[in-house]
C-alpha positions as CSV (number, residue, x, y, z in Angstrom):
1,M,-11.6,236.9,11.2
2,T,-12.0,234.7,8.1
3,T,-15.3,232.9,8.0
4,L,-17.0,230.7,5.4
5,S,-19.3,233.6,4.6
6,S,-16.3,236.0,3.8
7,L,-14.6,233.3,1.8
8,I,-17.7,232.7,-0.4
9,T,-18.1,236.5,-0.9
10,T,-14.4,236.8,-2.0
11,T,-14.6,233.8,-4.3
12,Q,-17.8,235.3,-5.9
13,M,-16.0,238.6,-6.5
14,I,-13.1,236.7,-8.2
15,I,-15.2,234.5,-10.5
16,Q,-18.0,237.1,-11.3
17,D,-20.4,234.2,-12.2
18,D,-23.7,233.9,-10.4
19,S,-24.4,230.4,-11.7
20,F,-22.1,228.9,-9.0
21,S,-24.1,228.8,-5.8
22,S,-22.8,229.3,-2.3
23,S,-23.0,225.5,-1.6
24,V,-20.9,224.7,-4.7
25,I,-18.3,227.3,-3.7
26,T,-18.4,225.9,-0.1
27,N,-17.6,222.4,-1.5
28,Y,-14.6,223.7,-3.4
29,L,-13.4,225.6,-0.3
30,N,-13.6,222.5,1.8
31,E,-12.0,220.4,-0.9
32,G,-9.1,222.8,-1.0
33,M,-8.7,222.6,2.8
34,K,-8.6,218.8,2.6
35,R,-6.0,218.7,-0.2
36,I,-3.8,221.2,1.6
37,A,-4.0,219.3,4.9
38,G,-3.2,216.0,3.0
39,G,-0.2,217.6,1.3
40,I,0.4,219.2,-2.1
41,M,3.5,219.1,-4.3
42,I,4.7,222.7,-4.8
43,V,6.8,223.9,-7.7
44,Y,9.0,226.9,-6.8
45,P,9.9,229.6,-9.3
46,D,13.4,228.1,-9.7
47,G,11.9,224.8,-10.7
48,T,12.6,222.9,-7.5
49,Q,9.7,220.9,-6.0
50,A,8.7,220.3,-2.4
51,F,5.8,218.5,-0.7
52,S,3.8,220.9,1.6
53,Y,4.3,220.5,5.3
54,P,1.6,219.3,7.7
55,L,-0.5,222.1,9.2
56,P,0.6,222.8,12.8
57,G,-3.0,223.7,13.7
58,L,-4.1,220.2,13.0
59,A,-1.6,218.5,15.3
60,T,-3.4,216.3,17.8
61,S,-3.2,213.1,19.8
62,D,-5.5,210.1,20.5
63,T,-5.2,206.6,21.9
64,V,-5.6,203.1,20.4
65,D,-5.7,199.7,22.1
66,T,-3.5,197.0,20.7
67,S,-4.6,193.5,20.0
68,T,-3.0,190.5,21.8
69,T,-3.2,188.4,18.7
70,L,-2.8,190.7,15.7
71,A,0.0,193.0,14.8
72,Y,-2.2,195.9,13.8
73,V,-5.1,198.1,14.9
74,S,-7.3,200.7,13.2
75,L,-6.0,204.3,13.4
76,P,-8.2,207.0,14.9
77,D,-11.0,208.1,12.6
78,D,-9.6,211.6,12.3
79,Y,-6.1,210.5,11.4
80,G,-4.9,212.6,8.5
81,R,-1.1,212.2,8.0
82,D,2.3,211.9,9.6
83,L,2.3,209.9,12.8
84,F,5.3,211.6,14.5
85,F,5.3,210.3,18.1
86,A,4.0,207.2,19.9
87,V,4.1,206.2,23.6
88,S,3.2,202.9,25.3
89,G,0.7,203.1,28.1
90,N,1.9,199.9,29.7
91,N,5.4,201.1,30.4
92,G,5.6,204.7,29.3
93,N,8.3,204.1,26.8
94,R,8.5,205.9,23.5
95,I,7.8,203.7,20.5
96,A,9.9,204.1,17.4
97,V,7.9,205.3,14.4
98,L,9.1,204.1,11.0
99,T,8.4,206.2,8.0
100,S,7.1,203.3,5.9
101,F,5.4,199.9,6.3
102,G,7.9,198.5,3.8
103,D,10.8,199.4,6.1
104,M,9.0,197.7,8.9
105,L,8.5,194.5,6.9
106,A,12.2,194.6,5.9
107,R,13.2,194.7,9.5
108,Y,10.5,192.4,11.0
109,P,9.3,190.1,8.2
110,S,7.5,187.6,10.4
111,M,5.6,190.3,12.3
112,D,5.0,187.9,15.2
113,D,7.3,189.0,18.0
114,D,5.6,188.4,21.3
115,S,6.8,191.3,23.5
116,E,5.9,194.8,24.6
117,V,5.3,197.2,21.7
118,Y,8.6,198.9,20.6
119,V,8.1,199.9,17.0
120,C,5.2,200.9,14.7
121,A,4.3,202.1,11.2
122,V,1.2,203.4,9.4
123,R,-0.3,201.5,6.4
124,G,-3.5,202.8,5.0
125,S,-6.0,203.2,7.9
126,N,-4.1,200.8,10.2
127,L,-1.3,201.1,12.6
128,F,1.1,198.1,12.5
129,Y,3.3,197.3,15.5
130,Q,5.9,195.0,17.0
131,G,5.9,193.3,19.3
132,I,2.5,191.9,20.1
133,P,1.9,192.3,23.9
134,S,0.3,189.6,26.0
135,T,-1.8,192.4,27.7
136,S,-3.5,195.0,25.5
137,D,-1.5,198.2,25.4
138,E,-3.1,201.7,25.2
139,L,-0.8,203.6,22.8
140,T,-0.9,207.3,22.7
141,L,-0.4,208.6,19.1
142,H,0.6,212.1,18.0
143,Y,-0.3,213.0,14.4
144,Y,-2.0,215.5,12.2
145,R,-5.8,215.1,11.9
146,K,-8.1,215.7,9.0
147,P,-9.6,219.2,8.9
148,T,-13.2,219.8,9.9
149,D,-15.4,221.0,7.1
150,M,-16.8,224.5,7.1
151,V,-20.6,224.2,7.3
152,L,-22.0,227.3,9.0
153,T,-21.5,230.8,7.6
154,T,-19.6,231.6,10.7
155,S,-17.3,228.5,10.4
156,E,-13.6,229.3,10.1
157,P,-10.9,227.4,8.1
158,D,-9.4,224.6,10.3
159,G,-5.7,224.6,10.7
160,L,-4.5,227.3,8.2
161,P,-2.7,230.3,9.6
162,D,-5.0,233.4,9.6
163,H,-3.0,235.5,7.2
164,L,-3.1,233.0,4.4
165,Q,-6.6,231.6,4.7
166,S,-8.3,233.8,2.2
167,Q,-5.6,233.9,-0.4
168,I,-5.1,230.1,-0.5
169,L,-8.7,228.9,-0.2
170,T,-10.5,231.5,-2.4
171,N,-8.0,231.1,-5.2
172,Y,-8.2,227.3,-5.0
173,A,-12.0,227.5,-5.4
174,A,-11.7,230.1,-8.2
175,W,-9.1,227.9,-9.9
176,Q,-11.4,224.9,-10.0
177,I,-14.4,227.0,-11.1
178,F,-12.5,228.9,-13.8
179,D,-11.3,225.5,-15.1
180,L,-14.9,224.5,-15.7
181,I,-15.9,227.9,-17.2
182,E,-12.9,227.9,-19.6
183,D,-13.1,224.3,-20.5
184,G,-13.1,223.9,-24.3
185,M,-12.1,227.6,-24.9
186,D,-9.5,228.4,-27.5
187,G,-6.2,229.5,-26.3
188,K,-4.8,229.6,-22.8
189,K,-7.1,229.4,-19.7
190,V,-6.1,232.9,-18.5
191,N,-8.3,233.1,-15.5
192,T,-7.7,229.5,-14.5
193,N,-4.0,230.0,-14.7
194,N,-4.1,233.3,-12.8
195,A,-6.1,231.8,-9.9
196,K,-3.9,228.7,-9.9
197,S,-0.7,230.9,-9.7
198,R,-2.1,232.9,-6.8
199,F,-3.0,229.7,-5.0
200,Y,0.5,228.3,-5.3
201,E,2.0,231.7,-4.3
202,G,0.1,231.3,-1.1
203,M,1.2,227.7,-0.7
204,I,4.9,228.7,-1.0
205,E,4.3,231.3,1.8
206,L,2.6,228.6,3.8
207,N,5.5,226.2,3.4
208,A,7.9,229.0,4.5
209,F,5.7,229.7,7.5
210,C,5.6,226.0,8.6
211,D,9.4,225.7,8.0
212,N,10.0,228.6,10.4
213,L,7.8,227.0,13.0
214,N,9.7,223.7,12.6
215,E,13.0,225.5,13.0
216,A,11.7,227.2,16.2
217,V,10.7,223.9,17.7
218,E,14.0,222.2,16.7
219,F,16.1,225.0,18.3
220,G,13.8,225.5,21.3
221,I,13.0,229.2,20.5
222,N,9.3,228.7,21.2
223,D,7.0,226.0,22.5
224,Y,4.5,225.4,19.7
């Protein structure tokens, strides 16, 4: 089991510098978790690039109530990224989710259709929708939430698969710390680059892991 305590210990072993306290290391570990959950651009050895997948462990759902006069409502406080499914509570119908608010404006420029909700898109911290129902509709949203910070020594990383937690998070923290230690040094930042490289190796494995899960869901091999 990977805990905050074990992650701090491993990071300390990597950096070999007692001037960085457990609380400072914890901040970097949590920062890494948030950046990974939000999505990171990965450069593969062959030079190709890909944005990291959402973390399956952070998939969740919540409800929001629409307005009867406005075409938007605030998203749940824990919304992180990638709204992938929405359902109307008034009629049980699936609501189309557009990938961009710009696409929504192109299709529905007036944003004033008086009808049941049939389409939606995310913009910032708000959910925009069309139509605007005469009776408030409780929409069920499925999305990936923000990860919960590790606070207690027994806290575990939120959403990362077990086998990659230590490699990814400790090397992220070490990368950031070595970057401070080696700032202004002549020549290449050897330790910084090594930790950064190991971090991205872990991210490549994570993307492959998530890709396999997505394929399993698509072809009905397993129910994740």
